[in-house]
Every structure is written in C-alpha cells, then in structure tokens.
C-alpha positions in Angstrom: 33.7 -40.3 24.7 34.7 -43.7 26.2 34.7 -42.1 29.7 31.1 -40.9 29.2 30.0 -44.4 28.0 31.7 -46.0 30.9 30.1 -43.6 33.3 26.6 -44.3 31.8 27.2 -48.1 32.1 28.3 -47.7 35.7 25.1 -45.7 36.5 22.9 -48.3 34.8 24.6 -51.2 36.6 24.4 -49.3 39.9 20.7 -48.7 39.4 20.2 -52.4 38.7 22.2 -53.5 41.7 19.9 -51.4 44.0 16.7 -52.6 42.2 14.9 -55.3 44.4 11.8 -57.3 44.1 9.0 -58.0 46.6 7.0 -61.0 45.5 4.6 -63.7 46.7 1.6 -65.8 45.8 -2.0 -64.8 46.8 -4.3 -67.8 47.6 -7.6 -68.4 49.3 -8.1 -70.8 52.2 -8.4 -73.8 49.8 -5.0 -72.9 48.1 -6.8 -71.6 45.0 -5.0 -68.8 43.2 -6.7 -65.4 43.5 -6.2 -63.7 40.2 -6.2 -59.9 40.0 -5.6 -59.2 43.6 -4.5 -55.6 44.0 -1.0 -55.1 45.5 0.1 -51.7 46.8 2.5 -49.8 49.0 1.4 -46.2 49.1 4.4 -44.9 50.9 6.7 -46.1 48.1 4.2 -45.6 45.3 4.4 -49.3 44.4 1.4 -51.0 42.7 0.6 -54.3 41.0 -1.8 -57.2 40.5 -1.5 -60.9 40.9 -1.3 -63.1 37.8 -3.2 -66.2 36.7 -1.3 -68.4 39.2 -1.8 -65.9 42.0 1.8 -64.7 41.9 2.9 -61.1 42.0 6.2 -59.3 41.8 6.8 -55.5 42.3 10.0 -53.6 42.0 11.4 -51.6 44.9 13.9 -48.9 43.7 16.2 -49.2 46.7 16.5 -50.8 50.1 13.4 -49.8 51.9 10.7 -50.8 54.4 7.0 -50.3 54.2 3.6 -52.0 54.5 2.3 -54.0 51.6 -1.5 -54.1 51.2 -3.2 -57.0 49.4 -6.9 -56.6 48.6 -9.4 -58.8 46.7 -13.1 -58.5 46.4 -14.9 -60.6 49.0 -11.7 -61.1 51.1 -10.3 -59.2 54.1 -7.5 -56.8 53.1 -4.2 -58.1 54.3 -1.3 -55.7 55.4 2.2 -57.1 55.8 5.3 -55.1 56.9 8.6 -55.7 55.0 12.2 -54.5 54.9 14.3 -55.2 51.9 17.7 -54.3 53.4 20.3 -56.9 52.5 17.8 -58.8 50.4 17.8 -58.7 46.6 14.4 -60.4 46.5 12.0 -60.3 49.4 9.6 -63.2 49.1 6.5 -63.5 51.2 5.8 -67.0 49.9 2.1 -68.0 50.1 -0.3 -65.3 51.3 -3.6 -66.9 52.5 -6.5 -64.5 52.2 -9.5 -64.9 54.6 -13.1 -64.3 53.3 -15.2 -61.4 54.6 -17.9 -62.6 57.0 -19.4 -59.4 58.3 -20.5 -56.0 56.9 -18.1 -54.2 59.1 -15.2 -55.8 57.2 -16.4 -54.6 53.8 -14.7 -51.8 51.8 -16.8 -48.9 50.6 -16.3 -45.5 49.0 -19.7 -44.0 49.7 -19.1 -42.7 53.2 -16.1 -40.4 52.4 -15.7 -40.6 48.6 -12.4 -42.5 49.3 -12.0 -46.3 49.3 -11.9 -47.5 52.9 -13.0 -50.2 55.3 -16.4 -49.4 56.8 -14.9 -49.5 60.4 -12.7 -46.6 59.5 -15.4 -44.2 58.3 -17.6 -42.3 60.8 -20.9 -42.8 59.1 -23.8 -45.2 59.0 -22.9 -47.5 56.1 -24.1 -50.9 54.9 -22.8 -52.9 52.0 -24.3 -55.8 50.1 -21.5 -57.8 48.5 -21.8 -60.1 45.5 -21.6 -63.1 47.8 -24.6 -61.8 49.7 -26.5 -60.9 46.5 -26.3 -64.5 45.5 -28.0 -65.5 48.7 -30.9 -63.1 48.6 -34.3 -64.1 47.0 -34.5 -61.1 44.7 -35.7 -60.3 41.2 -34.7 -56.6 41.1 -31.5 -55.1 42.4 -33.2 -52.9 45.0 -34.7 -56.0 46.7 -31.1 -56.9 47.8 -31.3 -54.0 50.3 -34.5 -55.4 51.9 -32.7 -57.0 54.9 -30.5 -54.1 55.8 -31.1 -52.1 59.0 -32.6 -48.7 58.4 -33.7 -49.5 54.8 -37.3 -49.8 53.7 -38.1 -51.1 50.2 -41.6 -50.0 49.2 -42.4 -52.5 46.3 -45.9 -53.9 47.2 -46.5 -55.3 43.7 -43.1 -57.0 43.4 -41.7 -57.0 39.9 -45.1 -55.7 38.6 -44.7 -52.2 40.0 -42.2 -49.5 40.8 -40.0 -49.2 43.9 -39.1 -46.5 46.3 -36.0 -47.1 48.5 -36.5 -45.5 51.9 -33.6 -44.7 54.2 -34.5 -44.2 57.8 -37.6 -42.0 58.3 -36.5 -39.3 55.9 -37.3 -40.6 52.4 -40.9 -41.8 53.1 -42.9 -41.4 49.9 -40.4 -39.0 48.3 -37.9 -41.0 46.1 -36.1 -37.7 45.3 -34.7 -37.6 48.9 -32.5 -40.7 48.2 -29.7 -40.3 45.7 -28.9 -43.2 43.4 -25.4 -43.5 41.9 -23.8 -45.9 39.5 -20.0 -45.9 40.0 -20.5 -42.4 41.6 -22.6 -40.9 38.8 -26.2 -39.8 39.7 -29.1 -41.4 37.8 -32.0 -39.7 39.6 -34.4 -37.9 37.2 -35.0 -34.2 37.5 -38.7 -34.8 36.7 -39.9 -36.6 39.9 -36.5 -37.0 41.4 -36.6 -40.8 41.6 -34.9 -43.8 40.1 -36.4 -46.4 37.8 -35.0 -49.4 39.7 -36.5 -51.8 37.1 -34.1 -50.8 34.4 -31.0 -51.8 36.3 -29.5 -55.2 35.4 -28.7 -56.9 38.7 -26.1 -59.4 37.3 -24.0 -56.5 36.0 -23.0 -55.4 39.6 -20.6 -56.6 42.3 -21.6 -54.5 45.2 -24.3 -52.2 46.6 -23.2 -49.4 49.1 -25.7 -47.6 51.3 -25.1 -44.4 53.2 -27.9 -43.6 55.6 -28.6 -40.1 56.8 -28.2 -36.7 55.1 -25.3 -36.9 52.5 -25.8 -33.6 50.9 -22.4 -32.4 52.0 -20.9 -35.2 49.9 -23.4 -35.6 47.1 -25.7 -32.6 46.8 -29.4 -32.1 46.2 -31.0 -35.6 46.1 -28.9 -37.1 49.0 -31.0 -35.4 51.7 -31.9 -38.8 53.2 -28.9 -40.7 52.1 -27.4 -42.3 49.0 -27.0 -45.7 47.3 -24.0 -46.4 45.1 -24.1 -49.4 42.7 -20.6 -50.7 41.7 -20.2 -52.4 38.4 -18.3 -55.6 37.8 -15.0 -55.2 35.9 -12.7 -58.0 34.6 -9.5 -58.6 36.5 -8.2 -61.6 34.7 -7.5 -62.3 31.0 -10.2 -63.9 29.0 -14.0 -64.0 29.0 -15.8 -64.6 32.3 -19.5 -64.2 33.2 -22.8 -65.9 33.7 -26.0 -66.7 31.8 -29.3 -67.7 33.4 -33.0 -68.3 32.8 -35.9 -68.8 35.1 -39.6 -69.4 35.4 -41.9 -68.0 38.1 -45.6 -67.6 39.1 -48.0 -65.9 36.7 -46.3 -67.5 33.7 -43.2 -65.3 34.2 -40.2 -66.0 32.0 -36.8 -64.3 32.5 -33.3 -64.5 31.2 -30.1 -62.6 31.8 -26.5 -62.4 30.6 -23.4 -60.8 32.2 -19.9 -61.1 30.8 -16.6 -59.4 31.2 -13.6 -59.7 28.8 -10.1 -58.5 29.5 -7.8 -58.8 26.5 -4.4 -59.2 28.2 -3.0 -60.5 31.4 -1.4 -57.9 33.7 -2.4 -54.3 34.5 -2.5 -52.6 31.0 -5.3 -53.9 28.8 -8.4 -53.1 26.9 -11.6 -54.7 28.2 -15.4 -54.7 27.6 -18.4 -55.9 29.5 -21.9 -56.8 28.3 -25.1 -57.4 30.3 -28.6 -58.0 29.1 -31.9 -59.1 30.5 -35.5 -59.9 29.4 -38.6 -60.6 31.4 -42.1 -61.4 30.2 -45.1 -62.2 32.5 -48.9 -62.5 32.3 -49.0 -60.7 35.7 -51.8 -60.8 38.4 -55.0 -58.9 39.0 -54.4 -56.3 41.8 -58.1 -55.7 42.5 -59.6 -58.0 45.2 -62.3 -60.5 44.1 -64.9 -58.8 46.2 -64.9 -55.6 44.2 -63.5 -56.8 40.8 -65.4 -55.8 37.7 -65.2 -57.0 34.1 -62.7 -54.2 33.2 -60.1 -55.3 35.8 -57.3 -57.2 34.2 -53.8 -58.4 35.0 -50.8 -56.1 35.3 -48.8 -57.9 32.6 -45.1 -57.1 32.0 -42.7 -57.0 29.1 -39.2 -55.6 29.7 -35.8 -55.8 28.0 -32.6 -54.1 28.7 -28.9 -54.1 27.8 -25.7 -52.4 29.0 -22.3 -52.3 27.3 -19.0 -50.8 28.5 -15.7 -50.5 26.7 -12.6 -49.3 28.4 -8.8 -49.4 28.8 -7.1 -50.2 32.1 -3.9 -48.3 32.8 -3.5 -50.4 36.0 -5.7 -52.1 38.6 -7.0 -48.8 39.9 -7.0 -46.5 36.8 -9.2 -46.8 33.7 -11.0 -44.8 31.0 -14.5 -46.2 30.0 -17.5 -45.5 27.8 -20.9 -46.9 28.6 -24.3 -47.2 26.9 -27.5 -48.6 28.5 -30.9 -49.2 26.8 -34.1 -50.2 28.5 -37.6 -50.8 27.1 -40.6 -51.6 29.3 -44.3 -52.1 28.8 -46.5 -52.6 31.9 -50.2 -53.3 32.1 -52.1 -51.0 34.4 -54.8 -53.4 35.4 -57.8 -52.3 33.4 -59.1 -52.8 29.9 -62.1 -51.3 28.2 -61.6 -51.0 24.4 -57.8 -50.9 23.8 -56.2 -54.2 22.8 -53.7 -54.1 25.7 -55.9 -52.0 27.9 -54.3 -49.2 30.0 -50.5 -49.5 29.8 -47.4 -47.6 30.8 -44.3 -47.5 28.6 -40.7 -46.6 29.5 -37.9 -46.3 27.0 -34.5 -45.2 28.4 -31.2 -44.3 26.9 -28.2 -43.7 29.2 -24.6 -42.9 28.1 -21.5 -42.1 30.1 -17.8 -41.3 29.7 -15.6 -41.9 32.7 -11.9 -41.4 33.6 -10.9 -43.0 37.0 -7.5 -42.6 38.6 -7.0 -44.1 42.1 -3.3 -44.7 41.9 -1.3 -41.4 42.1 -1.1 -39.1 45.1 -3.7 -36.9 43.3 -6.6 -39.2 42.7 -9.6 -38.2 40.6 -12.8 -39.2 38.9 -14.2 -37.3 35.9 -17.5 -38.3 34.4 -19.9 -37.0 31.8 -23.4 -38.5 31.4 -26.6 -38.2 29.4 -30.0 -39.8 30.1 -33.3 -39.6 28.3 -36.5 -41.4 29.3 -39.5 -41.5 26.9 -42.5 -42.2 29.1 -45.8 -43.0 27.6 -49.1 -44.1 28.9 -52.5 -45.1 27.6 -55.3 -44.2 29.9 -58.9 -45.3 29.2 -62.0 -44.5 31.3 -65.7 -45.1 31.1 -68.1 -42.8 33.0 -71.9 -43.1 32.5 -71.3 -44.6 29.1 -68.9 -41.8 28.0 -65.5 -43.3 27.0 -62.3 -41.4 27.3 -58.9 -42.4 25.9 -55.8 -40.3 26.7 -52.3 -40.8 25.3 -49.6 -39.5 27.6 -46.1 -38.8 26.2 -43.4 -37.3 28.3 -39.7 -36.8 27.4 -37.5 -36.5 30.5 -33.9 -35.5 29.8 -31.0 -35.3 32.2 -27.3 -34.6 31.5 -24.2 -33.3 33.3 -20.7 -33.8 34.4 -19.0 -34.7 37.7 -15.4 -34.1 38.7 -14.0 -35.2 42.0 -10.4 -34.9 43.2 -8.7 -36.5 46.2 -5.2 -35.6 47.6 -3.3 -37.3 50.4 -1.4 -34.9 52.6 0.2 -36.3 55.7 -2.7 -36.9 58.1 -5.2 -35.4 55.7 -7.1 -36.8 52.8 -8.5 -33.8 51.0 -11.4 -34.1 48.6 -12.9 -31.4 46.5 -14.9 -31.2 43.3 -17.9 -29.9 41.4 -20.7 -31.1 39.3 -23.3 -29.7 36.9 -26.7 -31.4 36.4 -29.4 -30.2 34.0 -32.8 -31.6 33.4 -35.9 -30.9 31.4 -39.4 -32.3 30.9 -41.9 -31.9 28.0 -45.1 -33.7 28.7 -48.3 -34.0 26.7 -51.7 -35.5 27.6 -53.3 -36.0 24.2 -57.0 -36.8 24.4 -57.9 -39.3 21.6 -61.6 -39.0 22.1 -61.7 -35.1 22.1 -59.6 -32.2 20.9 -57.9 -31.5 24.3 -54.2 -31.4 24.8 -52.6 -30.7 28.2 -48.9 -29.7 28.1 -46.5 -29.2 30.9 -42.8 -28.3 30.5 -39.9 -26.9 32.4 -36.1 -26.9 32.8 -33.8 -27.1 35.8 -30.1 -27.0 36.4 -28.0 -27.4 39.5 -24.4 -26.6 40.2 -22.8 -28.3 43.2 -19.4 -27.5 44.7 -18.0 -29.3 47.7 -14.8 -29.7 49.8 -14.0 -32.2 52.5 -11.1 -33.1 54.8 -10.8 -36.6 56.1 -8.4 -35.9 59.0 -6.6 -38.4 61.2 -6.3 -36.2 64.2 -4.4 -38.8 66.3 -4.0 -42.5 66.4 -7.4 -42.9 67.9 -9.4 -39.9 66.7 -10.4 -39.0 63.2 -12.8 -36.4 61.7 -14.5 -35.7 58.4 -15.2 -32.0 57.9 -17.2 -31.2 54.8 -19.1 -28.2 53.2 -21.3 -28.3 50.1 -22.8 -25.4 48.2 -25.7 -25.9 45.7 -27.2 -23.3 43.4 -30.3 -24.3 41.4 -32.4 -22.6 38.7 -35.9 -23.4 37.4 -36.9 -21.7 34.1 -38.9 -22.0 30.9 -41.8 -23.6 32.8 -45.4 -23.5 31.6 -48.7 -25.3 31.8 -50.9 -25.0 28.7 -54.2 -26.3 27.3 -54.9 -26.7 23.6 -58.5 -26.8 22.2 -60.0 -27.5 25.6 -63.4 -29.1 26.0 -65.5 -30.0 29.2 -62.9 -32.7 29.9 -60.2 -30.2 30.8 -62.2 -26.9 31.5 -61.4 -27.2 35.2 -57.7 -26.6 34.5 -58.1 -23.3 32.6 -57.3 -21.2 35.6 -53.9 -22.8 36.0 -52.6 -22.1 32.5 -49.7 -19.8 31.6 -46.0 -19.4 32.1 -44.5 -20.2 35.4 -42.1 -17.8 37.2 -38.4 -18.6 37.0 -36.8 -19.4 40.4 -33.4 -19.8 41.8 -32.3 -21.5 45.0 -29.0 -21.5 47.0 -28.1 -23.7 49.9 -25.2 -24.7 52.1 -24.9 -28.2 53.5 -22.1 -28.7 56.2 -21.2 -32.0 57.7 -19.0 -32.9 60.7 -18.2 -36.5 61.6 -16.0 -37.6 64.5 -14.8 -41.1 65.4 -13.0 -42.5 68.4 -11.3 -45.9 68.1 -11.1 -47.7 71.4 -9.1 -50.3 69.5 -8.8 -51.6 65.9 -12.1 -53.6 66.5 -14.3 -51.2 68.4 -15.2 -47.5 67.9 -17.8 -44.9 68.5 -18.8 -42.1 66.1 -21.1 -39.1 65.8 -22.3 -37.1 62.8 -23.8 -33.6 62.6 -25.2 -33.0 59.1 -27.5 -30.8 57.1 -29.5 -31.8 54.1 -31.1 -29.7 51.3 -33.4 -30.5 48.4 -35.1 -28.4 45.8 -38.5 -29.3 44.3 -38.6 -31.6 41.2 -39.9 -30.6 37.8 -43.0 -32.8 38.3 -43.7 -30.9 41.6 -43.5 -27.5 39.9 -45.2 -28.1 36.5 -47.6 -31.0 36.3 -51.3 -31.2 37.0 -52.6 -34.8 36.6 -53.4 -38.2 38.0 -51.2 -40.2 40.4 -51.7 -43.5 42.2 -53.6 -41.9 45.2 -55.7 -39.4 43.3 -55.2 -36.2 41.4 -52.4 -33.7 42.0 -52.1 -30.0 41.4 -48.8 -28.5 40.4 -47.1 -26.5 43.1 -45.0 -23.8 41.5 -44.6 -21.9 44.8 -42.8 -24.8 46.6 -39.5 -23.9 48.3 -36.6 -26.2 49.0 -36.8 -28.4 52.0 -34.0 -28.8 54.6 -33.1 -31.2 57.4 -30.7 -31.0 60.4 -29.5 -34.3 61.6 -27.5 -35.6 64.6 -26.6 -39.3 65.1 -24.4 -41.5 67.3 -23.1 -44.9 66.3 -21.2 -47.8 67.9 -19.4 -50.7 66.1 -17.5 -53.7 67.3 -16.0 -56.5 65.3 -14.8 -59.8 66.9 -13.6 -63.0 65.3 -17.0 -64.7 65.5 -19.4 -61.8 65.7 -19.9 -58.1 64.8 -22.3 -55.4 66.0 -23.4 -52.1 64.5 -25.8 -49.7 66.1 -27.0 -46.1 65.4 -29.4 -43.7 67.1 -30.5 -40.6 65.1 -32.7 -37.5 65.3 -33.5 -35.0 62.6 -35.6 -31.8 62.3 -37.1 -31.1 58.9 -37.9 -27.6 57.8 -40.3 -26.6 54.9 -40.8 -30.3 54.4 -42.4 -31.1 51.0 -45.5 -33.3 51.6 -48.7 -34.3 49.8 -51.9 -33.1 51.7 -55.5 -33.5 50.9 -56.9 -30.2 49.5 -60.4 -31.0 50.7 -61.7 -31.0 47.1 -62.8 -33.8 44.8 -62.3 -34.1 41.1 -65.7 -34.9 39.4 -66.9 -35.7 43.0 -64.8 -38.8 43.2 -61.0 -38.4 43.1 -59.2 -36.7 46.0 -57.2 -33.6 44.9 -53.8 -33.3 46.5 -51.5 -30.4 46.9 -47.8 -30.7 47.7 -47.0 -28.1 50.3 -44.1 -27.1 52.6 -44.8 -28.3 56.1 -43.3 -25.9 58.6 -41.4 -28.5 60.6 -41.3 -32.3 61.2 -39.5 -34.5 63.7 -37.7 -37.7 62.5 -35.9 -40.1 64.7 -34.7 -43.7 64.7 -32.7 -46.5 66.2 -31.1 -49.4 64.5 -29.0 -52.3 65.6 -27.4 -55.2 63.5 -25.7 -58.3 64.8 -23.9 -60.9 62.7 -22.7 -64.2 64.3 -20.6 -66.8 62.6 -21.8 -70.1 64.0 -19.1 -72.0 62.1 -17.1 -71.4 59.0 -20.0 -71.7 56.5 -23.0 -70.8 58.6 -23.8 -67.2 59.6 -26.8 -65.8 61.5 -27.7 -62.1 61.2 -30.4 -60.1 62.8 -31.3 -56.4 62.9 -34.1 -54.2 64.2 -35.0 -50.6 63.3 -37.3 -48.2 65.0 -38.6 -45.3 62.9 -40.4 -42.2 64.3 -41.9 -39.3 62.5 -44.5 -36.6 63.1 -45.6 -33.2 61.9 -44.6 -30.8 64.7 -45.7 -27.6 63.1 -47.8 -26.8 60.0 -48.8 -23.2 59.9 -51.1 -23.6 56.8 -52.8 -26.8 58.1 -52.6 -26.8 62.0 -55.1 -29.7 62.1 -52.3 -32.0 60.8 -49.9 -31.2 63.6 -49.0 -34.3 65.6 -49.9 -36.7 62.7 -47.4 -39.4 61.6 -45.8 -39.0 58.2 -47.0 -41.3 55.4 -45.0 -44.3 54.2 -42.8 -44.5 57.3 -43.1 -48.0 58.9 -43.0 -47.9 62.7 -40.4 -50.6 62.8 -38.5 -53.0 60.6 -36.9 -56.3 61.6 -34.9 -59.0 59.9 -33.6 -62.4 60.9 -31.4 -64.3 58.4 -29.6 -67.6 58.4 -27.2 -68.3 55.6 -25.1 -71.4 54.6 -22.3 -71.0 52.1 -20.9 -74.4 51.0 -18.8 -75.4 48.0 -21.8 -76.6 46.0 -24.8 -75.6 48.1 -25.7 -72.0 49.3 -28.9 -71.2 51.0 -30.7 -68.6 53.1 -33.8 -68.3 55.2 -35.1 -64.8 55.9 -37.8 -63.4 58.1 -38.8 -59.8 57.4 -41.0 -57.7 59.7 -42.7 -54.4 58.9 -44.6 -52.3 61.4 -47.7 -50.2 61.1 -47.6 -47.6 58.3 -50.0 -44.8 57.3 -50.8 -44.0 53.7 -52.7 -40.8 54.1 -52.0 -37.4 55.7 -54.9 -37.7 58.3 -53.7 -41.1 59.5 -56.9 -43.0 58.6 -55.6 -45.5 56.1 -53.2 -47.7 58.0 -51.4 -50.9 56.9 -51.2 -53.4 59.8 -47.9 -55.1 60.7 -46.6 -57.5 58.0 -44.3 -60.5 58.1 -42.6 -62.1 55.1 -40.8 -65.4 55.1 -38.4 -65.8 52.2 -36.1 -68.6 51.1 -33.2 -69.1 48.6 -31.5 -72.3 47.6 -28.6 -72.7 45.1 -27.0 -75.9 44.0 -24.0 -75.9 41.7 -24.1 -79.6 40.6 -21.6 -79.6 37.6 -18.7 -77.3 37.2 -20.2 -73.9 36.5 -23.8 -75.1 36.1 -26.3 -74.5 38.9 -30.0 -74.6 39.8 -31.6 -71.9 41.8 -34.9 -71.8 43.7 -36.3 -68.8 45.6 -39.6 -68.2 47.4 -40.7 -64.7 48.5 -43.6 -64.2 50.9 -44.0 -68.0 51.4 -46.9 -67.4 53.8 -48.8 -65.6 51.1 -49.5 -62.5 53.2 -51.3 -59.8 51.2 -52.5 -56.3 52.2 -54.4 -53.4 50.7 -52.2 -50.8 49.1 -55.1 -48.4 48.3 -58.8 -48.5 48.6 -59.0 -50.9 45.6 -55.5 -52.3 45.1 -54.0 -55.4 46.7 -50.3 -56.3 47.1 -48.5 -59.3 45.5 -48.7 -62.6 47.4 -46.4 -65.6 47.3 -43.9 -65.5 44.5 -41.7 -68.5 43.6 -38.9 -68.8 41.0 -37.0 -71.7 39.6 -34.0 -71.2 37.4 -30.7 -72.4 36.0 -27.5 -70.5 35.4 -24.0 -71.2 34.1 -20.9 -69.4 35.2 -17.8 -69.4 33.1 
C-alpha cells in the first residue's frame, strides 16, 4: 500500500514540476489596466482573461512553445511568440495594446461566421465600433451606418418614420432583401420581410457588422442583398457598469436611455445580467408643405418606450448561456386628424424572447439559439370624402419563431462550418370598419428550413478560399383573403376573396470567395455568389393601402434570385487604409411594385408586385481612412450605384428604366477628433438622384447633409453631448404631398459608471 501512495505522490509532484505559467499585464497606451482582455493559445488549448489590474496568468502543462493572442474590444489584437523551455514562469511583463484606428483592423464574425480580422476575410465588410458610434450624430441605431460605403439609409422623416437599410443596389425599396441579426439571430418579420429599427436600443450594443452583397450561402432567405449583425454589450469585469442619459431636441422631443451590465464575480466563471431601456416623446412636425396644407393635417407625434433584459452565465470569456427578453411599445401620429382625439395613428407592440448557448473555446465551436417574436400592429385610419366619414381600425398580429444551430470545427488548414435553422411565421390581419359593417381579413403562414455548409480553407500562406453551399426549402399555407358583411366601401374587393393556394419553394445558394495576400497589409479578393428570396406574407395575402397608394395581393409571385460577382482590394498602412470593391449582379424574377394602370375611387394608384424577368445591378465603392495624428482621423468614401430593368416580358415598356429607391451615388467625408475629454466629428453626406416610381417620372434631386457631433466629458463619468443633423436644413418631397425632416438638433447629458 505504501508503495502505491509513494507512486501517486511522485506522479503528482512530477506533474507539478512540469506545470509552468505564462503571465503578463495588459495595459493601454496610457498605462491603464485593460480588464477582461481575452488571452488564448489555440495550439495548446490555453485560455484566460485579464483581472482588475490587467494581469493574467495561464498554466502550460509542460515545456512548450506557441503564439499567445491578446484581444480587447477597440484595440488591435496582439500576438506574441513564447517558449517556456527552462523557465518555470514565462513573464511577458507589460503588454501595451494599441487602439484600432481603421475599419480594416476591426474583428467581425459576419463574413465567415467565425471571428476574424476583416483583412483576413474575402468579403465586402464594414464595422461600426462603439468608439465610432459615440462620434456619430444618431438617434436610432441604423443611422450609425449612414456614413459607410455601399450603405443607403432611407429614413426621410428621421425618428418620426420607419427606416429601410439598403446595401448596394440590391435592397432598394425591399427591406426583406437585407437580413438583420442580433448576435447571429434573425429578427426580420415574415410579414413584410423587414426590421423595425425603431425598437432597437442603441446603447445596448457595442458593434455593428455589415456584409454587403448576397449572403444567402451563409444566412439564407433574407440575406439576398447582404446582412447586418448587431452585437450586444456583455460585462467583462466584476461589478456594475453602464451609462444613463437624457436629451432634448427640436419639436419638443424628450428622450432618456439606460444601459447597464453586471458581472457578479471576477474571473472567467460568473453569472451576469444586462438591462437596457429607452423612452422618447415628441410633438413631431407637419410633413405636408405649407402650400397644400389643410386643417386636417397635423404633426406626426411620437411616443415610444422599450426595454431589454438578459441574464446569463459565463463559463469563460468565450462561452456562455443566456436568456433574453425585449419589450417595445410605440405610438406614432400619421399626420392627419378629423374626429379622433389623436387622429390617425400607428401602434406597434413587440415581444421578443431568446435562449442562447455560445461556445467559442473548444475545437468544436457552436451556437445554438431559439427565439420567439410577436408584433401586434394597430392603426387608426380616418378619411372624409364628400362629407362621408370613414374610420377603420387595423389590427394585425405578426408572429415569428424558430431555432438556429451553427457548428464550427478547426481541422488543420480548414475551418469547417455547418448548421441548420428553422423559421416559421404567420400573420392574421383585420381591417375593422367602425363606420360600417365591413371587415377585411388576410391571413397566412410560412415556414423555411435552411441547411448550409462552408469550408474556410487556407490553401497556402498567401491564398485562402471560402466555399459555401446553402439549401432553403419554404412553404406557404393556410392563406386566405376574406370579407365579412361587405358594403359599398369594400365591394371592389369581392372578386379577390377565398382561400389561397399552398406553395412550396426550394433553392440552392452557392458561394465561392478567393483571397490573395500580397503581404500582411495588402490583399485582393473576389466573390462569386448567388442569392435567393421567397415572397413575404404581406406580398402574398394583403390587399390594402401603403405609403405610395393601394396594393393588390400577389399570390402568384415566385422567388427572386440574383447572381453576383465582385472584386475587392484592401491595403492597411500605419497612417492610412484603403478598401475598394467593384460589383455586378443579374437579378432574375425580381419582385417589384409596378403601376397597374388603374385608380382606386379615381384617385389612388393601384400597384401590383410582379416578377421582373431580369434586372442589372452594378456598383463601385472606395473608402480611405487617414490618421492625421494620434487623435485626429479623416475618412472619405464614394459609392456608385447602377440599376435598370433589362427585360420585363409582362411590361416591356418598363425595360431600360432605373429601379426605384436606388441613389445614383453616395459620398461621405468625415473628420473625427478623439481626445481624453473632448470627442467631436464633422460629417458631409451626399446622395445622388433617385427615382420613386416605376416609370421614372418622380425624381429626388441630389441631396447634401452636413452633420456635427460634440461630446465633452467634464467631470469623471459625466458628459454633455450636442448633435446637429442636416445643419443646412435641406428638405425634399418624399411623395406628392409629403416632405422630409429638416434640421434636427439634440442637446443631452449622460453619466458613465
């Protein structure tokens, strides 16, 4: 027995004698500790985080050599070689991290589903970091993408209207062509396909990632034009941290927001929670020009409130399990009032819940998510025609739910990704006439199964490839359009009533990306990709009014597809960086609103959504960042967009016409100063000609917006913030009787703790 005890002691002592430590202290350029920096050596499966004083210590099982990677949000990843032979403790001492200056230095997951530096991914990617978000004059999170190349934010009414994020020439007026993700989970609605950007709390996020060009091979149905991934803040240090702020703006606009993160314990393993909330109340402005305004035209007032809560457990810096709940309540005036106390209004009430398990530490990495979203949309419509008053209450319940599972496996020179997701959606909408017996009901359900596989292959030291294939199978069913107790108000819809035929769609989306590295700071890449998108429930089932007129349902729509080729070039120097991309795409069976030639009641244009046989889309973008000196950076970019209908068998008279909501060009010039107490930016935004109708008669002339932001942190965490958007007060007509928002200025205070 004693021999066995002695043997065990010898083995234990032997193990201890070979155990060694690699340690150091992570600091910024001002020798301030960076807490929660992520430390890893993948080859030895060693991981850790820095403590409250910036120090870290990781155990190496035996004498070994490797490369230690130190990363921290907002700083360049640092890689240091080490060899512990003949050293019981290998001490790096002070490790000084350098801040990120240029987009090309940012880390993103959106381009390949794996966390990597943008320079290493053969794709057209832009990132808006938390530091950049603090410098942008924005009131909604989508406005932070306004100054990116190849991105068009269509928000003519500012905070008082909805937004469509356009990527290149592909998205145009169809929000369903751009996929929106929060931490990799889709939030687009099956009914309409778009995203309610107003419900997202800006202060709850640390990064915005943008993939331009068809991303269906990576993300499926809605990513035909690209994808946007919003990355939540998570606590990396013990204690409570966050910010609270309040502001006042034009049109008697009050707003307040809160964002906090709490990690219970120091180190890797800990429970945590985050809370975020916002509120905004405004009298709004009158969108109808003075020259045609009537007594029924009123302000588009706004009341909105939202909150988001997450609770989770961190297994380590890169692995966690988390539950999330989001609530949003919005009431928006629609700019007219006849008899109702608030006039015509739109109401949005949204519940969103998610369960997530994220593991990015082991050799097999994975993300598993389940989500549920329901939006209760309501609207009060009132009209007066020849003394005859009509009041309609619209109620529509839009439900979406599903699950996403993604797996990644490192194998020598290959990073293999594979996964599947299931998304289901439904709509039940009722237009209930309060001044007659009419009820108009549309309903339908849809589900989509996506399966994908991808190989991120390092072919040689200088050549890499991403090879991907995606398969989608969708089904539309239980669709119908019904009238109950119709009168003369809805008689014209009778011919369209009845059940809608069930439909199924299947589609493959391949993707091939190649990159050649001339050096670690310069590369060229090319992408061949295919995009695929099925119609939305709104397209298939709903007859009714929209902003430009009246729409018929289009139950015979077929999925649209796009084939894309692009070439990109990137170079990153110490003082400057450049990114450029040229792209060309052919769209097939492109879904597009066209004038039917008929008028409703002799006034409202009736539109049909039809499949255009083929369209051509092309573009060029270039972005240059230059660091004048440490705290002063100048950035400029320019984008050319081209689009036209090349063939339309059903409507040949539209061939050669430019697609709607595609600006001819976009340009940005930005100067930013980032000091210890003062941060400021000056931005010039240019937008080229853009058509709003299919026959190219309604054209918006070129626009210029001058925007300014100033932050002054005058006492510890307390700061004051002033922003001005559209300083020159440029306004334009959005439709025949609606005008865009002019100058908008905000003054606020915030406290960071």
